[in-house]
Every structure is written in C-alpha cells, then in structure tokens.
C-alpha positions in Angstrom: 154.5 68.3 68.9 150.7 67.8 68.9 149.0 67.9 72.0 146.9 64.9 72.9 143.2 64.9 72.5 141.4 67.0 75.1 138.9 64.2 75.7 141.2 61.4 76.3 143.2 63.8 78.9 139.6 64.9 80.5 138.8 61.4 80.9 142.1 60.7 82.8 141.5 63.5 85.1 138.3 62.9 85.8 138.7 59.2 86.5 141.5 60.0 88.6 139.4 62.3 90.8 140.0 61.5 94.7 136.8 59.9 95.9 135.0 61.8 99.1 134.9 60.0 102.1 131.5 58.0 102.9 131.1 60.1 106.4 132.2 63.3 105.0 129.2 65.8 105.0 127.8 67.2 101.6 129.5 70.7 100.8 127.9 71.4 97.4 129.0 70.0 93.8 132.2 68.4 93.8 134.9 69.8 91.6 136.5 67.1 89.3 139.7 68.3 88.5 141.9 67.8 85.1 145.4 68.7 84.6 146.1 72.2 83.4 147.6 71.1 80.2 144.2 69.5 79.4 142.4 72.5 79.4 143.1 73.5 75.9 143.4 71.4 72.5 143.6 71.8 68.9 142.1 70.3 66.0 141.1 70.5 62.5 137.6 71.6 60.8 134.8 69.2 60.2 136.0 66.8 63.1 134.6 65.8 66.0 135.3 66.9 69.6 134.8 63.4 71.4 134.1 63.2 75.1 134.6 60.3 77.0 134.7 60.5 81.0 134.8 57.8 84.1 132.7 59.0 86.5 134.1 58.4 90.2 132.4 55.4 91.6 131.4 57.2 94.6 129.0 59.6 92.8 125.5 58.9 92.3 125.2 60.2 88.7 122.2 59.8 87.0 122.7 62.1 83.8 125.8 63.8 82.4 125.4 66.9 80.8 127.9 68.5 78.3 127.1 72.2 77.6 129.2 73.6 74.6 129.3 76.9 72.7 130.3 77.1 69.0 132.5 79.8 67.2 130.3 82.6 66.4 127.0 81.3 68.0 125.6 83.3 70.8 123.6 80.5 72.7 125.3 77.5 74.7 123.8 73.9 73.9 123.4 71.0 75.7 124.0 67.1 75.2 123.4 64.3 77.1 126.4 61.6 77.3 125.7 58.2 77.1 126.6 55.7 79.8 128.4 52.7 78.6 129.3 50.9 81.7 130.9 53.3 84.0 132.1 55.3 81.4 129.9 58.3 79.5 130.7 59.0 76.2 129.6 61.6 73.4 130.7 63.9 71.0 130.4 67.6 69.8 129.3 66.7 66.2 131.8 67.4 63.6 129.1 69.0 61.5 128.3 71.4 64.0 132.2 72.3 64.3 132.1 73.0 60.7 134.2 74.5 58.2 135.0 77.5 60.0 138.1 78.2 62.1 137.5 79.3 65.8 137.2 78.2 69.0 134.9 75.9 70.9 134.2 76.1 74.6 132.6 73.3 76.8 132.3 72.3 80.1 130.4 69.2 82.2 128.1 68.7 84.8 126.9 65.9 86.6 123.3 65.4 88.2 121.9 63.2 90.4 118.5 61.2 90.0 116.7 64.4 91.4 118.3 66.8 89.3 120.8 68.4 91.9 124.1 69.0 90.0 126.6 66.6 92.4 129.7 67.4 90.4 131.5 69.3 87.5 134.3 70.0 85.5 135.0 73.5 84.0 132.3 76.4 84.1 130.9 78.7 81.8 133.1 81.5 83.0 136.0 78.8 82.9 135.5 76.5 80.4 137.4 73.9 78.1 138.7 75.4 74.9 139.2 73.7 71.4 141.1 75.7 69.0 139.5 74.6 65.5 142.2 75.2 62.4 141.7 75.5 58.7 143.9 73.1 56.5 145.7 75.9 55.3 146.9 77.3 58.6 147.6 74.0 60.6 147.8 71.1 57.8 149.0 68.7 60.0 145.9 68.6 62.2 143.8 68.3 59.4 145.7 65.4 57.2 145.0 62.5 59.6 141.7 63.6 61.1 138.6 61.6 60.6 136.5 64.0 58.9 132.6 63.8 59.2 130.7 60.7 58.1 127.6 60.7 55.8 124.9 62.2 57.9 122.6 59.3 56.6 125.1 56.5 58.2 125.4 57.7 61.7 124.8 55.1 64.2 124.5 55.9 68.0 127.9 55.9 69.6 130.0 56.6 66.4 132.4 59.5 66.8 131.0 62.6 65.3 127.4 61.6 65.2 125.5 63.9 67.5 125.0 63.0 71.0 121.1 63.0 72.4 120.5 67.0 72.5 118.9 68.0 75.8 116.2 70.3 75.3 115.6 70.4 78.8 117.8 70.3 82.1 116.6 69.0 85.4 117.2 70.7 88.4 116.4 71.1 91.7 117.2 74.7 92.6 118.5 77.5 90.8 122.1 77.0 91.3 121.6 73.7 88.9 120.9 76.1 85.8 123.2 78.6 84.3 123.1 81.1 81.7 120.6 83.0 83.4 117.9 80.5 83.8 116.4 79.4 86.7 114.9 76.4 88.1 111.1 76.3 87.3 108.4 74.6 89.4 108.1 71.5 87.0 111.9 70.8 88.0 113.6 71.8 84.6 115.8 74.6 84.0 114.4 77.5 81.8 114.6 81.2 80.7 112.4 82.8 83.3 110.5 86.0 82.4 108.8 85.9 85.8 109.5 88.6 88.2 109.4 87.3 91.7 109.7 90.3 93.9 107.1 93.0 93.5 106.9 96.6 95.0 103.7 98.4 95.4 102.2 102.0 95.8 98.6 102.3 96.2 95.9 104.7 97.3 93.1 103.3 99.2 89.5 104.8 100.2 87.1 102.9 102.4 83.6 103.1 103.5 82.0 101.1 106.4 78.9 99.8 108.0 78.6 100.1 111.6 75.7 99.3 114.4 73.8 102.6 115.3 71.8 100.8 117.8 72.5 103.0 120.9 75.4 104.5 119.3 75.4 107.9 121.3 74.6 106.6 124.6 77.1 107.7 127.2 78.1 104.2 127.7 78.8 103.5 124.1 80.6 106.7 123.6 82.9 105.9 126.6 83.2 102.3 126.2 82.5 101.3 122.6 84.5 103.9 120.3 81.8 106.2 119.3 81.8 109.8 119.2 78.5 111.9 118.6 78.4 115.8 118.0 75.4 118.0 118.1 75.2 119.7 114.6 73.9 123.1 115.8 77.0 123.9 117.9 79.6 121.0 117.8 79.4 120.0 121.2 79.7 116.5 122.3 76.4 114.9 122.9 75.6 113.9 126.4 71.8 113.5 126.5 70.0 110.2 127.4 68.5 108.9 124.2 65.7 106.3 124.0 66.8 103.1 122.5 65.3 102.2 119.2 65.7 99.9 116.7 67.9 102.0 114.6 69.7 99.0 112.8 72.7 99.7 110.7 74.4 103.1 109.3 77.1 103.2 106.3 79.5 105.9 106.1 83.1 106.8 104.5 86.1 105.5 106.2 89.8 106.7 105.4 92.1 107.5 102.6 95.3 105.6 102.8 98.5 105.5 101.0 99.7 101.9 101.2 103.4 100.8 100.4 104.1 97.0 100.0 106.1 94.2 98.8 104.9 91.0 97.5 106.9 87.5 96.7 105.7 85.0 94.1 106.1 81.6 95.7 104.6 79.6 92.8 103.4 80.3 89.5 100.0 81.4 91.2 100.3 82.0 94.5 102.0 84.9 96.4 102.4 86.5 99.9 102.6 90.2 100.2 102.9 92.9 103.2 101.8 96.2 103.4 102.1 99.2 105.5 99.7 102.2 105.2 99.2 105.9 106.6 95.8 107.1 107.0 95.6 110.9 105.6 92.2 111.8 105.6 89.0 110.9 107.0 89.9 110.4 110.6 87.4 111.3 113.4 87.5 113.5 116.2 89.0 111.9 119.4 86.7 112.4 122.8 88.7 114.2 125.6 90.6 111.7 128.0 90.5 109.0 124.9 93.5 107.9 122.9 94.2 109.8 119.7 93.5 108.2 116.3 96.4 106.0 115.1 97.1 106.3 111.3 99.2 103.6 110.5 98.1 100.2 109.4 100.1 96.9 108.8 98.8 94.0 106.7 99.7 90.6 105.7 98.2 88.8 102.3 98.2 86.1 100.2 96.8 86.1 96.7 96.0 83.6 94.6 96.5 84.3 90.8 93.9 83.0 88.3 95.0 81.7 85.0 97.9 79.3 83.5 101.2 80.7 84.8 100.1 84.6 84.5 103.6 86.1 85.3 105.2 84.2 82.4 103.8 87.0 80.1 102.5 90.6 80.0 98.8 91.1 80.2 95.9 91.1 82.7 96.3 88.8 85.7 93.3 88.6 88.2 93.7 87.3 91.4 91.6 86.6 95.0 93.3 87.5 98.1 92.9 86.8 102.0 94.6 89.1 104.4 94.9 90.0 108.1 96.2 93.4 110.0 95.7 95.8 112.4 94.2 99.0 111.8 91.9 101.6 113.3 89.2 102.6 111.2 87.0 105.9 111.6 83.5 105.5 109.8 81.4 108.4 109.9 77.5 108.6 109.7 74.6 110.5 110.7 72.7 109.1 113.8 69.4 110.0 114.7 68.3 110.5 118.4 64.9 110.7 120.7 65.6 112.3 124.2 64.1 110.3 127.2 62.0 113.0 128.9 62.0 110.8 131.7 65.8 110.3 132.1 67.2 111.6 135.5 69.6 114.0 133.5 69.1 115.4 130.2 72.0 117.8 128.6 70.5 121.3 128.0 69.8 122.5 124.6 68.9 119.1 123.4 65.6 118.9 121.3 63.3 116.1 121.6 64.8 114.6 118.2 68.0 115.7 116.4 70.5 114.5 114.1 73.7 114.1 115.1 77.5 113.9 113.4 79.0 110.5 114.6 82.0 108.3 114.4 83.0 104.8 115.2 86.5 104.0 115.8 86.7 100.4 114.7 89.4 97.6 115.0 92.4 97.3 116.2 92.6 94.1 114.1 90.6 92.9 110.7 90.6 90.0 108.6 89.9 90.8 104.8 88.8 88.9 101.6 88.9 90.6 98.1 89.6 90.4 94.5 91.8 92.3 92.2 93.8 92.7 88.9 96.8 94.0 87.4 98.0 94.8 84.0 101.2 93.9 83.5 102.6 96.4 80.7 105.7 94.9 80.8 107.5 92.3 83.3 108.4 95.2 85.5 105.4 97.5 85.4 101.6 96.8 86.2 99.0 99.1 87.3 96.3 97.4 89.9 93.2 97.8 90.9 91.6 95.8 94.2 88.3 95.6 95.8 88.1 94.1 99.5 86.0 93.5 102.2 87.1 93.3 106.0 85.8 92.8 109.3 87.2 94.3 112.5 87.4 93.3 116.0 87.1 93.4 118.9 85.3 97.1 117.9 83.3 95.8 115.0 82.5 97.5 111.7 82.1 95.9 108.2 84.4 97.5 105.6 84.7 98.1 101.7 87.8 99.2 100.3 88.9 100.0 96.8 92.5 100.2 96.1 94.3 101.8 93.0 98.0 101.4 92.5 101.4 100.7 90.7 103.6 97.2 90.8 107.0 97.1 90.2 108.6 94.0 89.5 112.3 93.1 90.2 114.2 89.7 90.0 
C-alpha cells in the first residue's frame, strides 16, 4: 500500500500541535511534532515535493522557511513558504528533484518578526526524508504522478513551481542559524570566517620622560620614587643640590612580555585584557623601600579601521584606548650642583657631578595608541603597536612599542 504524501501528514501533524498556555514562560523554540509514520515518504522522479502546513494560531509567525538538501548536493537550500490565510504552502521544485533517484531531506523553521526561531519541525540532524524512485524501480509511483510543468508556464502557487528562494535568513542570535552559519550584525545568517576570540603574545619596550626638577633631593628620593647614585663609587646620593630649572629628562623603561586575550564585539570594535612581566630594565630599590613589582595588567578597547576588517585576511589597522596598573622605572642621567651653604653635605661630592638616576612611576596608567595586524590567514596575524601612556600618582610619560603575534579562534 502506498504511503500518504508526506506534505499532507506534515500539515496534519503541525496543525494538531497543542497550543501553549498564554501565561507559560518562554522556553525557546517550540517543537512541532508529526507522527513518526510521516517522517519518510516515497515518490517518483520529476515530481514536486509539496509542503502545506497550518501554523498554530498562538505562534506569532512572520516567516516560514523550508530548508532542504537534494541528493548528490552538498549544500542546504532555503525556500520561503507563501502564506495563504492561516496556511503556509510551497514546494521543493520538481525540476530540482530532477531525474535522479535518491533521497531528499528537509526540515522547517518558523521565525517571528524579529527573525528569532520560535518553532521548528525536524532538524538538520534529524530531517524528514523523501525517497525518490526511478520508474524502472517503482512504476506505481511514477505512473500517476504529476510531472514537471513547462517552466515557462509556472504561476505562483502551482505545485512543482519554485517557491521564493531565500538568499538571506533573518536572525537575532546564532541559534537562529544552522549549517555553521552565525547571526551577522546586520541581522541575517551568514557563513562567518571571522575569528571572534584572539590570543596574543607580545614583547614590549618602553621609554619615558620624567621631571628632573629636584629629582635627586633627599625629599624626592624618599617620597616621590626617585633614586640617584654616584657614578664613581655607586653610593646613594645624599647631598644637598641647588634647585635649578632642569626641566625634563628622557630614558629607557622596561622590556616586558605580554600575554593577552581579545574579544571581537562588533565588526570594528574589540575589548582586550593583557598581563605582563618585566624581564629587563628595572632600577634599584632604595634601602627600606618596597621592591620593584614586575607584573602589569591592562584593559584595552580597540577601534578597527576599514570595512569589516575581520571578514578577510590582510592588513588591519586600529586605534586603542587602555587603562591599567604597573610600575615603570625610567632610567636617566641627572646633573646636580651642591649647595655649599647647606648644613650637611655628603662627603666625596664634587661641586657639580652627573648621577645615575631612576624614576619609579605608576602605579596606574592610561594609554592611547595605534597599531596594525597583518592577517596571513583567518587564524594567524603578526602585530605591531605604538602607544603613549601617562602614569599616576607618580607621574611619567611613556612611549611603548609592542611586537607580537595573534592567534584567532572561533
């Protein structure tokens, strides 16, 4: 005995799905059941697979999409069913069914006005199946079947004529998409080559500018993070220098290794966190003062330039803004002139001399900068960054250059 057409049973199963209570909380898309006997069907070649379903009245359906896969074709295709009153109708075109025997698989998803999936029947992993037979194997299926109409005479709604093919499936979240696609920022499902999560490894070298005004006085060494040492014997400078208009001094800061994680939030916006360890360039600590802390932590926001730069390999430039916590030692050379009228002068000091000096700046900082990454592939990108930062409460202006690599993961 020949089985009933799958479309008829599918319509019956959907229309008899029990409605949800109006006061029931939303629990995700509703599964619309069909009888197990309706999950497979048979038909002949060159005949359409008509679909007709009655959506429960309590579902705020806006679009009903039919996803199907033909025998011998790798990709899934999507058609939008037409609404006729309370019923949605359409067909897998008989010209696509073609003359090859095999199996057609399909399932249905119902979207609301915002694009979210609110109900479904069948899934990509567990679809409905239509076995297509050649006349030589099943003449009973092909003898009475309506063959393909003339493609030139195919008015809308005629069984076997194509339904409206959907090129872009609406969505609100990734779960509204299937087949490895994700919900794009424009509200449609798309094959997404972007990597949203990035791990980074960088080496950074900084240089700084600090105030040299009274840097080597006893008060500034004890309270403002300065440390000054005589060149000829390495002793801590304890003299009484005359205050002059020394201005500013520049010097090298630390070399750090930085490990980071970055998340792409929008096609041109990302947030990142970095932790670092200073392995070179730290200055000495005065007796009784706290030791240098080599660790750093930083939060960054990056604005990527260009039109959707993560959608393809190539050069990606960005601007960045960051805040963090770290100690920065800036090494510089300080010139001092002794005050001969001071009540106490450290023995061995010349009237004028040059000292080795450091400014321990920090512990917080804000930074601005720019950089670029060159994506060799979707997963790998060398990077370079230049930034300027201002430390507080112990002030210094720092310039940093970072060279690293980024590894992208989904």
